[in-house]
C-alpha positions in Angstrom: 2.9 11.8 -14.7 2.2 8.2 -13.5 2.3 7.0 -9.9 1.7 3.3 -9.6 0.6 1.5 -6.4 1.4 -2.2 -5.9 0.4 -4.2 -2.8 3.0 -6.7 -1.5 2.4 -10.3 -2.4 0.1 -12.6 -0.4 1.7 -13.7 2.9 1.2 -16.7 5.1 -0.4 -14.4 7.7 -2.7 -12.9 5.1 -3.9 -16.4 4.2 -5.0 -17.0 7.8 -6.6 -13.5 7.9 -4.4 -12.2 10.7 -3.8 -8.5 11.3 -0.4 -7.9 9.8 0.8 -4.3 10.3 4.4 -3.7 11.4 5.1 -7.3 12.0 6.2 -9.3 9.0 5.4 -12.7 7.4 7.0 -14.5 4.4 5.3 -14.4 1.0 3.4 -17.4 -0.2 5.5 -19.4 -2.6 3.1 -18.9 -5.6 3.7 -15.1 -5.5 7.3 -15.5 -6.6 5.9 -16.5 -10.1 4.0 -13.2 -10.7 5.4 -10.4 -12.9 4.5 -7.2 -14.7 5.7 -5.7 -18.0 5.3 -2.2 -16.6 8.5 -0.3 -15.8 9.1 2.9 -14.0 11.8 5.6 -13.5 11.7 5.6 -9.7 10.7 3.0 -7.2 9.6 3.5 -3.5 8.8 0.7 -1.1 7.7 0.2 2.5 10.8 -0.8 4.5 9.0 -4.1 5.6 10.5 -7.3 4.1 7.3 -8.4 2.4 7.3 -5.2 0.3 11.0 -5.3 -0.4 10.7 -8.9 -1.6 7.7 -8.1 -3.7 9.6 -5.1 -5.3 12.6 -7.3 -6.1 10.3 -9.9 -7.7 8.3 -7.4 -9.8 11.1 -5.0 -10.6 14.4 -6.9 -10.5 17.6 -4.9 -10.9 16.0 -1.7 -9.8 16.9 0.3 -6.6 14.1 0.6 -4.1 13.9 3.8 -2.0 12.7 2.6 1.4 10.2 4.8 3.4 8.9 3.9 6.8 5.9 6.2 5.9 4.7 3.5 3.6 4.2 0.9 6.3 0.8 -0.6 7.0 -1.1 0.6 10.1 0.4 -0.5 13.4 -2.1 -2.8 15.0 -0.3 -2.9 18.3 -1.4 -5.7 20.6 -3.6 -7.1 17.8 -0.7 -7.9 15.5 -0.9 -11.5 14.4 -4.4 -12.0 15.8 -7.5 -12.9 13.8 -11.1 -11.9 14.1 -11.8 -15.1 16.0 -9.0 -14.3 18.5 -10.4 -10.8 19.1 -14.2 -10.9 18.6 -15.0 -11.0 22.4 -13.1 -7.8 23.2 -15.4 -4.7 23.6 -12.6 -2.4 22.3 -12.2 -4.5 19.2 -15.9 -4.4 18.5 -15.9 -0.6 18.9 -12.9 -0.3 16.6 -14.7 -2.4 13.9 -17.8 -0.2 14.2 -15.9 3.1 14.2 -12.2 2.7 13.2 -11.6 6.4 13.0 -12.6 7.0 16.6 -11.0 4.0 18.3 -7.4 2.7 18.3 -5.8 -0.8 18.7 -4.0 -0.9 22.1 -0.4 0.0 21.6 -1.1 0.8 17.9 -1.9 3.7 15.6 -5.0 5.7 15.4 -6.5 6.3 12.0 -5.5 10.0 12.2 -1.9 9.1 13.0 -1.9 6.5 10.2 -3.2 8.9 7.5 -1.0 11.7 8.7 2.1 9.5 8.3 0.9 8.4 4.8 0.4 12.1 3.7 4.0 12.9 4.9 5.3 10.1 2.8 3.3 11.1 -0.2 4.6 14.6 0.1 8.2 13.4 0.0 7.5 11.2 -3.1 5.5 13.9 -4.9 8.3 16.4 -4.1 10.9 14.2 -5.6 8.8 13.5 -8.7 8.2 17.2 -9.3 11.7 18.4 -8.6 13.4 15.8 -10.8 10.7 15.7 -13.5 10.1 12.0 -13.0 7.5 10.7 -15.5 6.8 7.2 -14.0 7.1 6.2 -10.3 6.0 2.9 -8.6 5.2 2.5 -4.9 5.2 -1.0 -3.3 3.3 -0.9 -0.1 0.3 -2.3 1.8 -3.5 -2.6 1.5 -4.3 0.2 3.9 -2.0 2.7 2.3 -3.4 1.9 -1.2 -7.0 2.3 0.0 -6.2 5.6 1.7 -4.3 7.0 -1.4 -7.1 6.0 -3.7 -9.7 7.6 -1.5 -7.6 10.8 -1.6 -6.3 10.9 -5.2 -8.5 8.7 -7.5 -10.5 10.7 -10.0 -13.8 9.6 -8.5 -14.4 10.4 -4.8 -15.1 7.3 -2.7 -14.3 6.5 0.9 -11.5 4.3 2.3 -13.7 1.2 2.6 -14.9 1.4 -1.0 -11.5 0.5 -2.4 -10.0 -2.9 -2.8 -6.3 -3.6 -2.9 -5.8 -7.1 -4.3 -2.4 -8.7 -4.2 -2.4 -9.6 -7.9 -3.2 -6.2 -9.3 -1.8 -2.7 -9.1 -3.2 0.7 -10.0 -1.7 3.6 -12.0 -2.8 7.1 -11.2 -2.2 9.5 -14.0 -1.7 13.1 -12.9 -1.3 16.5 -14.6 1.8 18.0 -13.2 0.0 21.0 -11.6 -2.7 18.8 -10.0 0.1 16.7 -8.3 1.8 19.8 -7.1 -1.4 21.2 -5.7 -2.4 17.9 -4.0 -5.5 17.4 -6.3 -7.0 14.2 -7.6 -5.5 12.4 -10.7 -7.3 12.6 -14.1 -7.2 8.8 -14.8 -7.0 5.6 -12.9 -6.1 2.3 -14.5 -5.6 -1.2 -13.3 -2.3 -3.0 -13.8 -2.8 -6.8 -13.7 0.1 -9.0 -12.6 0.6 -12.2 -14.6 2.4 -15.5 -14.1 5.9 -15.6 -15.5 6.4 -17.7 -18.6 8.9 -20.5 -18.3 11.1 -21.8 -21.1 
């Protein structure tokens, strides 16, 4: 069984390195030219517009099942701010040093964030198993992809080890019983996105 993870396309706020959690930002125009030849039987997406738009670009004419569980971390009062905007704040510096122990004001703690992701993963895995889905794609955010790779990739590495580029996805290949038991996948492979050919 294959579960693929795709990050939304690069946004204008990503370009200026702003914290973009539950707020939204339009995709950069060049992202509309990316595509993948990979196809799936079932598609899930964060309900935020940048993910829905990405899903429609990569997988046109397919229905997206929207899940709020797949949203990025809620950065609260730090949404839309950059490192330069926040660097003088003691709480921000504490959060950077120990993000699992501190929380953005008005935002989510790391525990709340990961608990939400696990609930969403449980819903997706349950659907895959109950309907014998062979290939499923998830269009989501960098933080969710990092967490899911830290939890389910074949090799054990922490959250910060993983990268979630905008121009590449990952496919996690599971044995059915391993997915049912919440164990790691047996194989991880990269799925590059390519520029569409014109003409």
